[in-house]
N, C-alpha and C positions, 0 to 999 in steps of 0.2 A: 779244603774241606767243604762239606756241604751240609745244609740243614734240612735235607729231605730224607724221608725213609728210603726212597729209591736210590738216592746217592749213598746212603749208609750201607745198603745192601751191596752196591757196587764196590765199596771199600772192602766189605767183608769178603766178597768172592774174588775180585781181581787182585786186590792187594794182600789181604791177610791169608786167604786160602790159595793164593798163587795160581788161580785158575787159568788154564790154557785152552785155546780153541780146540774143539773136537774131543775134549775130555768128557767122560760120562759122569753126570752129577745126579745123585739120588738125594732127595729131601724127604725125610720121614717126619711126619707130624701126626698128632692125634686130634680127635674132634673137639678137644678143649684148647688146642693151640691157637694162637692169634693168626687168623687167616691173612691179615695184612702182611705179617712177617714172611710166611712161606711164599705168598704170592710175589712179594718184592724180591726175595732171593731167587725164585724161579725166573723172573723176568731178567734180573741181573745176570744170571747164568746164561740164559738164551742170548742176551745182547753181547755177551763175551764170546759167543760162538760155540758154547758147550752143548752137548746133548743132555738135556735136563728133564727130569720128571719128578712128580710128587707122589708119595705113597701115604695115604691117609688111613689110620687105624684107630680103633677105640682106645681110650686112655688105658694104660697098663695099671694094674692094681699095685704092682711093686716094681722096683728097679732091678737091674743086674740079673743075676742067675735066676732070681725068683720070677722074672718076666719070661723065662724060656718056654713054659707051657702055653703062653698066650701068643707066641710068634708063629705065623704060618709059613709054609714052604715058600710062598710068594715073597714074603718079606726077606727071607734069607737069600733067595736067588737074586733079588734086586740089589741088596746090599753088597753081596760078594762080587757082583758084576760092575760095581761103581769104581771110578777113580777118586771121586770126592763124595763123601757121605756127610750130609748136614742133618743132624738129629735134633728136631724140636719136640720130641716126645717128652712128657713129664708125668710120672717118673720116666727116667731116661733108659736108653739101651746100653750105655757103657757098663761094662762088667758082665753082660750077658754072654752066653756061649757064642752067640752070633758075633758079638763084638770081638771076642777073643779070636774067632776064626778069621775075621776081617783083618785083625792086626797081624796074625801069623802069616798071612799071605804077603805082607810087606810091599803092598802096592797102593793101599787105600789111605787117603787122608780123611780123618774123621773129626768133625767138630761136635763137641757136646754143647749144643745150644739150649737144650732143656726148655724152660718156661720163658725164654726171652720174648718180650712183647714189643709192639711197634715203638712205644716210647723208649724202651730200653735199647732197641736196635739203633734208633736215631742217636741217642746220647752216647752209647758205648762205642759206636763205629763212625758216626757222622759228625761228632762235635769234639774230636780229640785228634791231635797230631800223633799218630802211632809211633813215629820215630822218637819223639820226645818222651812219650809214655814208656817205651821199652828202654830208653836210656836210664830212667829212674828204676824201672823194674829190674833190669840186670845189675844195676849198682846195689840195689837192696839184696838181691840174690847173692852177689859177691860177698857182701857183709855177712850174710848168714852162712855161706859156705866156709868162710874163714873162721867161723865160731863153732864148727862141729866139735862136739865133746864138751862145750861150755854150757852153763846154765842159763836158761831163759825164764823170766818171770812175767806173767801177764796178769794185769789187774784192770778193774774198771770201777766206776762210781756205784754200780749196783751191788758190789760185794764180791765179785770174782777175784780170786787170788789163787793162781795155779802156776806151778813151776815144773820144769823138765830139763833133761839134758838133750841138746840138739843131736839128732841122728843124721845119717847120710841121706842125701837128697833122693826122693823116690822117682822124680821125673823133672825135666826142665821145660820151660815154655819159650819156644822160639819166636822171633819177630815175624816170620812168615812160615806158613805151613807148606813148604816146598819139598818136603820129604815125607814118606809114608809114616803114619802114626796118628795118635790122638792129640788134639789140641783143644784148649779151653778158650772161652771168651776172655779177652784181656781184661785186667782190672784188679787182680789180687796176686800177691806174692805169698809163697807157701813155706811154712816152717815144719819140718818133719821131726817129731820127737823120737828118742829111744823110748818106745811105748811103755816099758816097764818102769820108767822113771817119772811118769806123769803123776803129780800129786797135788791135791788141793781141792778147791771148790769153784765151780763154774755156775754163774747165774745167767740162765738162758732167757733171751728176750724174744726169740722167734725160733722156729724149728722146722726142718724138713724131715719128717719121719715116713709117713705114707703119702703125705701131701705137704705143702708149705703153708704155714700159718704163723701169725703173730700170736703172742700169748697174753691173755687177759690178766693172768697172774704169773709172776716169774717162776721158772722151774729151776731147781737146784740139783746139780750133779756133784756127787762126792766121789773123788777119784783117788785111789791109792794103787798105782800100777794099772789095774783094771777099774772100770766104772763100778763102784760098789753100791750106790744107792741113788734113787731119784726121789725128790720131794717137790711138792707144789705143782704148779702148772695147770691147775684145774682139770677139766676133763681130758686135756691133751696128754696128761701124764699116762693115762691108760694106753693111748696109741703109741707113745714113746716107749713105754715098757715093752710092748710086744715087738716093736720094731727093733729095739736094742737086743732083745733076746734072740730074735732071728739073726741079727748081725753078729752075735757072739758065738759061743760054743757051749754045749752041755747046759744050756739054759741060763748062762751068765750074760752079762751085758757087754763083754768085750772091752776093747781098748779105745783110747783116743789116738787116732793115727795121723792127723794133721791139724795144724792151726794155719790161719792165713792173715794177711794184712791188706785191706782194701786201699788202693791208691788211685782209683779212677777219678779224674777231676770233675766229670759231669754226671756220674752215676747218682741216682736218687734213691732214697728209702721210701718206697711207696706201699710196701706190704703186699704188693701184687706179684712180685717176681723174686724168687730166690736168687736167680742169676744176678740181677741188678742190685738187690739190697746188699749182698755180700761183697760187692765191688765198690760200694760207696766208701769214701775216704775214712779210714779208721775203724772199719767194721771187720769182723772176724768170723769166718766159717770154720767150725770145729768138726772135723770128720770123725766118725765113731764106727766101731765094728770092724769090718774087713775092707781093705783097699780095693776099689773097683779096677785099678790099673794093674793089679797082679792077676795073671791067668787063674781063673777059678776063684778069685777073691771077691767077686761082686755079689755075694749072697744078699747083702743089703748094706747100705752106706748112709745112715742117718747123719744129718748135719745140724748142729746147734749154732745159733747166731748170737754174737755179742755186738754191742754198739759202742763205738768210741772207746777203744781199749788203750791201755798204756803198756809198752813193751820195754823191758830191760834185758839186755844181752850181756852176759858176763859182767854184771854190775853197772853197765853203762846204759843211760836212758837213750833209747833210739826213737820211740814214739811216746807222746804224751797226749792223753785225751784225743787220740786219733790223728794228731799231726806229727810228722817226722821232725824231730828236734836234734838229731845227731846221726853221724858225725857231720862236720861242716860241709864236706864235699857232697854228701847226699842231700843235705838241706838245700844247697844251692841248686842242685838238679831239680829237686821237687818244686822249688820256687818257679821254675820255668814251665812246669806242667800246669797249664791253665786251659780253661775251656776255649775251644775254637768254634765260633759260630759265624755262619754266612759263607 
């Protein structure tokens, strides 16, 4: 492992994205993106022998399909010509019509990098053994897959208490992006609910609605199948209200479509990066509205963030205050997942 941003970018491209010489790499970024990140990824791609370029655009006002009117033919042409597409725009392009077209072509490997900054790139790719990380990740996924149809309850010290029936997996997360499709930055395991069964109360500590922000005052979501009400959150409640209405249908707030459990050993909560904050150990990104990974589903995908949750699956305690506590085999694997520096 390496403790440099350049080294972390090399791990991202050569290892995680399985980059081969002479492949075409497109890096999309916006004028708010961290230049250190896209410069490092560009250089890593070139050193790997790829044909790499960067396309810089203004920040998108919305993500997914709502970004379509702001994408020029040049962006579309460049993306569809790539073998590997690294997206550092935020709001991001996953869920847009262009992203759907890229995935339909079945030859592009797309990374949703979003607002990853230099510190996050270093920590998430440069200070972790990805093989050990994915051993924990896939073991957690196996536990969740075996519990499909069972009840999950998530609580936290802020007052969150929400339960649901586990649904079928919406997507999987491979160790290496060596096949066409969309991959995410490693760091979180996903639980997909049967959306009509989600019931309870979620106390939101941070949120990505039109932008990512911590909340000065907690925001409460009341859920009974659909999201029924929003309270608190200060001024951010108004932004969340319009984002959730866009993400729903007929003016309602829509559903909760995923929960996650952060397991990355070196991710930090800085308040500056949605991607990194939600991968810190014990944190939860709760996706709402429409799933960006379904064709045509990316109208908007707000995410609420919980910190240090507790998870019970089928009455068994799996996570307590952010730490994996069961079963013993998973606890043993998690104990081996330590920061690697130097």
